[in-house]
C-alpha positions as CSV (number, residue, x, y, z in Angstrom):
1,M,0.7,1.5,4.6
2,I,0.8,5.2,4.2
3,A,1.8,3.5,0.8
4,S,-0.1,3.8,-1.9
5,P,-0.6,3.3,-6.1
6,G,-0.3,6.5,-8.4
7,G,1.9,14.4,-21.7
8,S,4.7,14.8,-23.5
9,G,6.4,18.2,-23.8
10,P,7.6,20.6,-21.2
11,P,5.5,21.5,-18.2
12,S,3.4,24.6,-18.3
13,A,4.5,27.7,-16.4
14,P,3.5,27.9,-12.7
15,G,0.2,29.4,-12.0
16,S,-1.1,29.1,-15.6
17,P,-3.4,26.1,-15.7
18,T,-5.1,25.2,-19.0
19,P,-8.8,26.2,-18.7
20,A,-11.3,23.4,-18.7
21,S,-13.7,23.3,-21.6
22,G,-16.5,21.2,-22.9
23,P,-18.8,18.7,-21.2
24,P,-17.6,15.9,-19.0
25,S,-16.7,12.8,-20.9
26,A,-17.3,9.3,-19.6
27,P,-14.4,7.0,-19.1
28,G,-13.7,5.1,-22.2
29,S,-14.9,7.8,-24.5
30,P,-12.5,8.9,-27.2
31,T,-10.4,11.9,-26.5
32,P,-7.6,13.1,-28.7
33,A,-4.2,12.3,-27.2
34,S,-2.0,15.2,-28.0
35,G,-0.1,16.0,-24.9
36,P,-0.8,17.8,-21.6
37,S,-2.8,20.7,-23.1
38,T,-5.3,18.3,-24.7
39,A,-5.7,16.3,-21.6
40,A,-6.3,19.4,-19.6
41,S,-8.8,20.8,-22.1
42,A,-10.9,17.7,-21.7
43,A,-11.2,18.3,-17.9
44,T,-14.7,18.7,-16.6
45,A,-16.1,22.2,-16.6
46,G,-16.6,22.9,-13.0
47,G,-15.7,19.3,-12.1
48,A,-12.7,18.1,-10.3
49,G,-9.9,16.3,-12.0
50,V,-8.4,15.9,-15.4
51,A,-9.6,13.8,-18.2
52,A,-7.7,10.5,-18.5
53,A,-6.0,9.5,-21.7
54,P,-8.2,7.1,-23.7
55,G,-5.9,4.1,-24.0
56,A,-2.5,2.6,-23.6
57,L,0.4,4.3,-22.0
58,P,4.1,4.0,-22.9
59,R,6.0,1.4,-21.0
60,R,8.3,4.0,-19.6
61,V,5.4,5.6,-17.9
62,H,4.4,2.2,-16.5
63,A,7.9,1.6,-15.2
64,G,8.3,5.2,-13.9
65,Y,5.0,5.1,-12.0
66,A,5.8,1.7,-10.6
67,F,9.1,3.0,-9.3
68,G,7.2,4.8,-6.5
69,S,6.4,1.5,-5.0
70,L,9.9,1.3,-3.7
71,A,8.9,4.1,-1.3
72,T,5.4,2.7,-0.5
73,G,6.7,-0.9,-0.2
74,A,9.6,0.1,2.1
75,F,7.5,2.2,4.4
76,G,4.6,-0.2,4.4
77,T,6.8,-3.1,5.2
78,V,9.7,-2.2,7.6
79,P,7.7,-0.6,10.4
80,G,5.2,-3.4,10.4
81,L,8.1,-6.0,10.4
82,L,10.6,-4.5,12.8
83,L,9.1,-1.6,14.8
84,L,7.2,-3.7,17.3
85,P,10.2,-6.0,18.0
86,Y,12.4,-2.9,18.1
87,L,10.3,-1.5,20.9
88,T,9.8,-4.7,22.9
89,D,13.3,-6.4,22.4
90,T,15.6,-3.4,22.1
91,L,14.0,-0.4,23.8
92,G,12.4,-2.5,26.6
93,V,8.9,-1.2,26.1
94,A,6.1,-3.5,27.4
95,A,4.2,-5.3,24.6
96,G,0.9,-3.6,25.3
97,M,2.4,-0.1,25.3
98,A,4.4,-0.9,22.2
99,A,1.2,-2.0,20.4
100,L,-0.3,1.5,21.2
101,L,2.8,3.3,20.2
102,V,2.7,1.5,16.8
103,L,-1.0,1.9,16.3
104,L,-1.8,5.5,17.3
105,P,0.6,7.4,14.9
106,K,-0.7,5.4,11.9
107,A,-4.3,5.7,13.0
108,W,-3.7,9.5,12.6
109,D,-3.6,8.9,8.9
110,V,-7.3,8.2,9.0
111,L,-7.7,11.9,9.4
112,V,-4.8,13.3,7.4
113,N,-5.0,11.1,4.3
114,P,-8.4,12.5,3.1
115,V,-7.0,16.0,3.7
116,A,-3.9,15.2,1.6
117,G,-6.2,14.0,-1.2
118,R,-8.2,17.2,-1.1
119,I,-5.1,19.4,-1.1
120,S,-3.6,17.5,-4.0
121,D,-6.9,17.7,-5.9
122,R,-6.6,21.5,-5.7
123,T,-2.9,21.8,-6.4
124,R,-1.7,23.9,-9.4
125,S,1.9,23.6,-10.4
126,R,4.1,23.4,-13.5
127,W,4.5,19.6,-12.8
128,G,0.8,18.9,-12.5
129,A,-1.4,18.2,-9.5
130,R,0.2,15.0,-8.2
131,R,3.9,15.0,-9.2
132,P,5.2,17.7,-6.8
133,Y,4.1,15.5,-3.9
134,L,6.0,12.5,-5.3
135,L,9.2,14.5,-4.9
136,F,8.8,16.6,-1.8
137,G,6.6,14.3,0.1
138,G,8.9,11.4,-0.7
139,L,12.1,13.1,0.3
140,A,10.5,14.2,3.6
141,L,9.3,10.7,4.2
142,A,12.9,9.3,3.7
143,A,14.4,11.8,6.1
144,L,11.8,11.2,8.8
145,F,12.0,7.5,8.5
146,G,15.6,7.5,9.3
147,A,14.8,9.6,12.4
148,I,12.4,6.9,13.8
149,F,15.4,4.6,14.5
150,A,17.9,7.4,15.6
151,A,17.3,6.6,19.3
152,P,18.7,9.9,20.8
153,F,17.4,8.9,24.2
154,G,18.7,5.3,24.3
155,A,16.2,2.8,25.8
156,G,13.3,3.2,28.1
157,A,10.1,5.2,28.3
158,A,11.6,8.4,26.8
159,A,12.9,6.4,23.8
160,G,9.4,4.9,23.3
161,A,7.8,8.3,23.3
162,Y,10.4,9.6,20.8
163,V,9.6,6.8,18.5
164,A,5.9,7.5,18.6
165,V,6.4,11.2,17.8
166,A,8.9,10.5,15.0
167,F,6.5,7.8,13.6
168,L,3.6,10.3,13.6
169,A,5.6,12.8,11.6
170,T,6.7,10.1,9.2
171,A,3.1,8.9,8.7
172,T,2.1,12.5,7.9
173,A,4.8,12.8,5.2
174,F,3.8,9.4,3.8
175,A,0.2,10.6,3.4
176,F,1.3,13.5,1.2
177,F,3.3,11.1,-0.9
178,Q,1.0,8.1,-1.1
179,V,-2.4,9.7,-1.7
180,P,-1.4,11.7,-4.8
181,Y,0.6,8.6,-6.0
182,V,-2.4,6.3,-5.7
183,A,-4.7,8.9,-7.4
184,M,-2.6,9.0,-10.6
185,P,-3.8,5.8,-12.5
186,A,-7.4,7.0,-12.7
187,E,-6.2,10.2,-14.3
188,L,-3.5,8.7,-16.6
189,T,-5.8,6.4,-18.6
190,S,-9.5,5.7,-19.0
191,D,-9.0,2.2,-20.3
192,Y,-10.3,-0.6,-18.0
193,A,-7.6,-3.1,-18.9
194,E,-4.8,-0.5,-19.0
195,R,-5.4,0.4,-15.3
196,T,-4.9,-3.3,-14.4
197,R,-1.7,-3.3,-16.5
198,M,-0.5,-0.3,-14.5
199,M,-1.3,-2.0,-11.2
200,T,0.6,-5.2,-12.3
201,W,3.7,-3.2,-13.0
202,R,3.3,-1.5,-9.7
203,I,2.7,-4.7,-7.7
204,A,5.7,-6.3,-9.4
205,V,7.9,-3.4,-8.2
206,L,6.1,-3.4,-4.8
207,A,6.9,-7.1,-4.4
208,L,10.5,-6.4,-5.2
209,A,10.6,-3.5,-2.8
210,I,9.0,-5.5,0.0
211,L,11.4,-8.3,-0.7
212,V,14.5,-6.0,-0.6
213,A,13.3,-3.9,2.4
214,G,11.9,-6.8,4.4
215,A,14.6,-9.3,3.8
216,V,17.7,-7.0,3.7
217,A,16.7,-4.6,6.5
218,P,17.2,-7.3,9.2
219,L,20.5,-8.3,7.6
220,V,21.7,-4.7,7.7
221,R,20.7,-4.4,11.3
222,D,22.5,-7.6,12.3
223,A,25.6,-6.8,10.2
224,A,25.8,-3.4,12.1
225,G,25.8,-5.2,15.4
226,G,22.1,-5.3,16.2
227,G,20.7,-3.3,19.1
228,I,20.3,0.5,18.8
229,A,23.4,0.9,16.5
230,G,22.2,-1.8,14.1
231,H,18.7,-0.2,13.9
232,R,20.2,3.2,13.2
233,W,22.1,1.8,10.1
234,M,19.0,-0.1,9.0
235,G,17.0,3.2,9.2
236,V,19.6,4.9,6.9
237,F,19.4,2.0,4.4
238,V,15.6,2.1,4.2
239,A,15.6,5.9,4.0
240,A,17.8,5.7,0.9
241,L,15.5,3.1,-0.7
242,I,12.5,5.4,-0.1
243,A,14.3,8.4,-1.6
244,L,15.3,6.4,-4.6
245,G,11.6,5.4,-5.2
246,A,10.3,8.9,-4.8
247,V,12.8,10.5,-7.2
248,G,12.4,7.7,-9.6
249,A,8.6,8.1,-9.7
250,F,8.8,11.8,-10.1
251,L,11.3,11.6,-13.0
252,G,9.7,8.5,-14.6
253,T,6.2,10.1,-14.9
254,R,7.4,13.4,-16.4
255,S,6.2,12.4,-19.9
256,A,2.8,11.1,-18.7
257,P,-0.4,12.8,-19.6
258,Q,-1.1,15.6,-17.1
259,G,-3.5,18.4,-16.6
260,T,-4.9,20.7,-13.9
261,V,-7.2,19.3,-11.3
262,G,-10.3,21.5,-11.3
263,E,-12.5,22.7,-8.4
264,S,-13.8,19.9,-6.3
265,E,-16.6,19.6,-3.7
266,P,-16.6,22.7,-1.4
267,S,-15.8,20.9,1.8
268,L,-14.1,17.8,3.1
269,R,-17.4,16.6,4.6
270,A,-19.0,16.9,1.1
271,Q,-16.1,15.0,-0.5
272,L,-16.4,12.2,2.1
273,A,-20.1,12.0,1.4
274,V,-19.4,11.5,-2.3
275,A,-17.2,8.5,-1.4
276,A,-19.8,7.1,0.9
277,R,-22.4,7.1,-1.8
278,N,-20.3,4.9,-4.0
279,R,-21.5,1.4,-3.0
280,P,-18.8,-0.6,-4.9
281,F,-16.1,1.6,-3.4
282,R,-17.5,1.1,0.1
283,A,-17.5,-2.7,-0.2
284,L,-14.0,-2.8,-1.7
285,L,-12.6,-0.5,0.9
286,L,-14.1,-2.4,3.9
287,C,-12.7,-5.7,2.6
288,F,-9.3,-4.2,1.9
289,V,-9.0,-2.6,5.3
290,V,-9.8,-5.8,7.1
291,Q,-7.4,-7.8,4.9
292,S,-4.7,-5.2,5.3
293,A,-5.0,-5.7,9.1
294,G,-4.6,-9.4,8.5
295,V,-1.5,-9.0,6.3
296,A,0.0,-6.6,8.7
297,T,-0.5,-9.0,11.6
298,I,1.5,-11.6,9.6
299,L,4.3,-9.0,9.0
300,A,4.4,-8.0,12.6
301,G,4.8,-11.6,13.7
302,V,7.7,-12.6,11.3
303,Q,10.5,-11.8,13.8
304,Y,8.7,-13.4,16.7
305,F,7.8,-16.5,14.7
306,A,11.4,-16.9,13.6
307,D,12.6,-16.4,17.2
308,H,10.2,-18.6,19.1
309,V,8.7,-21.1,16.7
310,L,11.5,-21.7,14.1
311,R,14.1,-20.8,16.7
312,D,16.2,-19.2,14.1
313,S,16.6,-15.5,14.8
314,T,19.5,-15.0,12.4
315,T,18.4,-16.2,9.0
316,G,14.8,-17.1,9.8
317,P,13.2,-13.6,9.3
318,T,15.0,-13.1,5.9
319,V,14.0,-16.6,4.6
320,L,10.4,-16.2,5.8
321,F,10.2,-12.9,4.0
322,A,11.7,-14.2,0.8
323,C,9.3,-17.1,0.8
324,F,6.3,-14.7,1.4
325,V,7.2,-12.1,-1.2
326,G,9.3,-14.0,-3.7
327,P,6.3,-15.9,-5.3
328,A,4.7,-12.5,-6.2
329,L,7.6,-12.0,-8.7
330,V,6.8,-15.2,-10.6
331,V,3.0,-15.9,-10.3
332,M,1.8,-12.7,-12.1
333,P,1.3,-14.6,-15.4
334,L,-0.8,-17.1,-13.6
335,W,-3.0,-14.5,-11.9
336,S,-3.3,-12.8,-15.3
337,R,-4.8,-15.9,-16.8
338,V,-7.1,-16.4,-13.8
339,G,-8.3,-12.7,-13.9
340,A,-8.9,-12.9,-17.7
341,R,-11.0,-16.0,-17.2
342,V,-13.1,-15.1,-14.1
343,G,-12.7,-11.3,-13.7
344,K,-11.2,-9.1,-11.1
345,L,-13.7,-9.8,-8.3
346,A,-13.6,-13.6,-8.5
347,A,-9.8,-13.5,-8.8
348,L,-9.6,-11.3,-5.7
349,V,-11.8,-13.7,-3.7
350,A,-9.7,-16.7,-4.9
351,A,-6.4,-15.1,-3.9
352,S,-7.8,-14.1,-0.5
353,L,-8.9,-17.7,0.2
354,I,-5.5,-19.1,-0.8
355,L,-3.9,-16.6,1.6
356,S,-6.3,-17.6,4.3
357,A,-5.8,-21.3,3.8
358,G,-2.0,-21.0,4.0
359,G,-2.3,-19.2,7.3
360,L,-4.6,-21.8,8.8
361,A,-2.2,-24.6,7.7
362,L,0.7,-22.8,9.4
363,V,-0.8,-23.4,12.8
364,A,0.9,-26.8,12.6
365,A,4.3,-25.2,12.2
366,P,5.8,-26.4,15.6
367,V,5.5,-30.1,14.4
368,L,6.3,-29.6,10.7
369,P,9.7,-29.8,9.0
370,T,11.2,-26.4,8.5
371,L,11.1,-26.9,4.7
372,V,7.3,-27.5,4.8
373,V,6.8,-24.3,6.9
374,Y,8.7,-22.3,4.3
375,L,6.6,-23.9,1.5
376,L,3.4,-22.9,3.3
377,V,4.7,-19.3,3.7
378,A,5.3,-19.4,-0.1
379,L,1.7,-20.3,-0.5
380,L,0.8,-17.3,1.5
381,G,2.8,-15.3,-0.9
382,V,0.9,-16.6,-3.9
383,G,-2.3,-15.5,-2.4
384,Y,-0.9,-12.2,-1.3
385,A,0.2,-11.3,-4.8
386,G,-3.3,-11.8,-6.3
387,Q,-5.0,-10.1,-3.4
388,Q,-2.9,-7.0,-3.8
389,V,-3.0,-6.6,-7.6
390,F,-6.8,-7.2,-8.0
391,A,-7.8,-5.0,-5.1
392,L,-5.7,-2.1,-6.4
393,A,-6.9,-2.7,-10.0
394,M,-10.5,-2.4,-8.8
395,L,-10.0,0.9,-7.0
396,P,-9.6,3.0,-10.3
397,D,-12.7,1.2,-11.6
398,C,-14.6,2.6,-8.6
399,I,-13.3,6.1,-9.3
400,A,-14.2,5.8,-13.0
401,Y,-17.7,4.6,-12.0
402,D,-18.2,7.6,-9.9
403,T,-17.1,9.9,-12.7
404,M,-19.7,8.3,-15.0
405,R,-22.4,8.6,-12.3
406,T,-21.7,12.2,-11.2
407,G,-19.7,13.8,-14.1
408,R,-17.0,14.9,-11.6
409,R,-13.5,13.4,-11.4
410,Q,-12.3,13.4,-7.8
411,A,-9.6,10.8,-7.7
412,G,-7.8,12.5,-4.8
413,V,-10.9,12.2,-2.6
414,F,-11.3,8.4,-3.2
415,T,-7.6,7.6,-2.9
416,G,-7.4,9.8,0.2
417,V,-10.1,7.8,1.9
418,W,-8.7,4.5,0.5
419,T,-5.2,5.1,1.8
420,A,-6.5,6.3,5.1
421,G,-8.4,3.0,5.5
422,E,-5.5,0.9,4.2
423,T,-3.1,2.7,6.6
424,F,-5.4,2.1,9.5
425,G,-5.6,-1.6,8.6
426,L,-1.8,-1.8,8.4
427,A,-1.6,0.0,11.7
428,L,-4.1,-2.4,13.3
429,G,-2.0,-5.4,12.4
430,P,1.0,-4.7,14.8
431,G,-1.5,-3.4,17.3
432,I,-3.4,-6.6,17.2
433,Y,-0.3,-8.7,17.4
434,G,1.1,-6.7,20.3
435,L,-2.2,-7.1,22.1
436,V,-2.0,-10.9,21.6
437,L,1.6,-10.8,23.0
438,A,0.5,-8.8,26.0
439,L,-2.5,-11.1,26.8
440,T,-0.3,-14.2,26.6
441,G,2.4,-12.8,28.9
442,Y,5.2,-11.9,26.4
443,V,8.4,-10.6,28.3
444,S,10.2,-7.6,26.8
445,S,14.0,-7.0,26.7
446,T,16.5,-4.2,26.4
447,T,19.4,-6.4,25.1
448,G,18.4,-6.5,21.4
449,T,17.8,-10.3,21.8
450,A,14.4,-11.8,22.6
451,A,13.9,-13.0,26.2
452,T,13.0,-16.6,27.0
453,Q,9.2,-17.0,26.9
454,T,6.6,-19.2,28.5
455,D,4.6,-21.8,26.6
456,T,1.6,-19.5,26.7
457,A,3.6,-16.6,25.2
458,R,4.9,-18.9,22.5
459,L,1.3,-20.0,21.7
460,G,0.4,-16.3,21.4
461,V,3.3,-15.8,18.9
462,L,2.0,-18.8,16.9
463,L,-1.7,-18.0,16.8
464,G,-1.1,-14.3,16.1
465,F,1.0,-15.2,13.0
466,T,-1.4,-17.9,11.7
467,V,-5.0,-18.4,12.7
468,L,-5.9,-14.8,13.6
469,P,-4.8,-13.2,10.2
470,A,-6.2,-16.1,8.3
471,L,-9.6,-15.5,9.7
472,L,-9.4,-11.8,9.1
473,I,-8.4,-12.2,5.5
474,G,-10.9,-15.0,4.6
475,L,-14.0,-13.6,6.3
476,A,-13.4,-10.2,4.8
477,T,-14.3,-11.6,1.4
478,L,-18.0,-11.6,2.6
479,L,-17.9,-7.8,2.6
480,L,-17.5,-7.8,-1.2
481,R,-21.1,-8.9,-1.9
482,P,-22.3,-5.4,-2.8
483,Y,-19.5,-4.9,-5.4
484,D,-21.0,-5.2,-8.9
485,L,-18.7,-3.3,-11.3
486,T,-18.0,-5.0,-14.6
487,P,-16.3,-3.9,-17.8
488,S,-19.7,-3.5,-19.5
489,R,-20.9,-1.2,-16.7
490,L,-17.8,1.0,-16.9
491,T,-17.4,1.1,-20.7
492,P,-20.9,0.3,-22.1
493,A,-20.0,1.4,-25.6
494,T,-17.2,-1.1,-26.0
495,P,-17.0,-4.9,-25.8
496,D,-16.0,-6.6,-22.6
497,A,-12.2,-6.1,-22.1
498,A,-9.6,-8.3,-20.6
499,V,-8.9,-7.3,-17.1
500,V,-5.4,-8.2,-16.6
501,P,-2.0,-7.0,-17.9
502,G,-0.5,-8.7,-20.8
503,T,-3.9,-9.6,-22.4
504,P,-5.0,-7.5,-25.4
505,S,-8.3,-5.7,-25.2
506,R,-11.1,-7.3,-27.1
């Protein structure tokens, strides 16, 4: 996605940041919580970032922050779900070329996301370092998303080129929303378990956003007549959802602890070097990028799987999406217990293997009853929920570890690199799926309805949706071997804490 996670009293005047004072404090060390000025005064002298609040945050901040996942969920889902079939089955773009048009604009975020992180690290405003980007980046994202599906040139090559340019602009706007948003948790609290609680709120809203965007967007398209006109109305619907999430996150975090991000490393190269020296972060990032590619491959194949395997192009995509995302709304208590018992790392591996096993089992979909297919997709959803929440809860731990190690708080650097990698993985998914379609002879169409395909092309549709993403997700867990962060390493002065939301600290 270019989706990512992110004091009381009135904001300070523009251009008058509270000066940093005092030595850097390790995460988990007590800091008086008395509003924005106190948080700012605890910032590292000469370091980058603000000191995080020492403990729990109000639920209104949890909910307000989570609201931003409406924007990240919608943008992270709908292009991956509908853009490739829009190009191949409505605009008549060949599958191989469509794969490139989907991949290249989002691959651009590998460059722009770290830049967005560095800029937000250095921002001074009356709303803090991150919140201005939630509002202005989010509204730009909404407007540009609607433009992707405007189709001013009709179908054909010019239409495909227009989509690529509009998608590139939208991906850039998303970077300036997502990177500051994902950086926020590491600055809002220094509590190990509290960061996981924030991520669970966020993932719950993210699951709802994915469900609404992914399941309703195809219905809006079809209700508006399908084809180019239907996609235009779908673009307006999703743009409104993104704008709602951006404004909600901006307003919902207005009472959160905030401060001024101090001076960071002098160059982007130096900042990237800082991230590269963080071994747990490298391991987690590599795993998540590969797994994001696998998840995005599944998303890219939903419409094709419904058309050519289930042979239900009307309700099939919506039901598949509901089965995939719906479990995430109900299995969080189960994942909370698993995480509390075995820890974040083991829980992430377990969730990933469930997701992988469900994908492998789905290869038998052509001979299975439809109900069984939907149940297997629900199993994918159970694994997906855990894989997302624990990976995103481990990211702030990597940032806190780096602060302890270096005495500098540079959340924007790490989240910029993280979201760049995540976005690249999410872009790879449709690219991979489009390449599979091209290699197996998929035939494009300009009618808005999928053309009749050969047996080889239908096999490509099936394998791209099942076996290929399952292997990517399962094998990626091997990349986590260097990850070694535990509560005791992050907060050595306190007893081991529960790592999941809803479980009190011990």
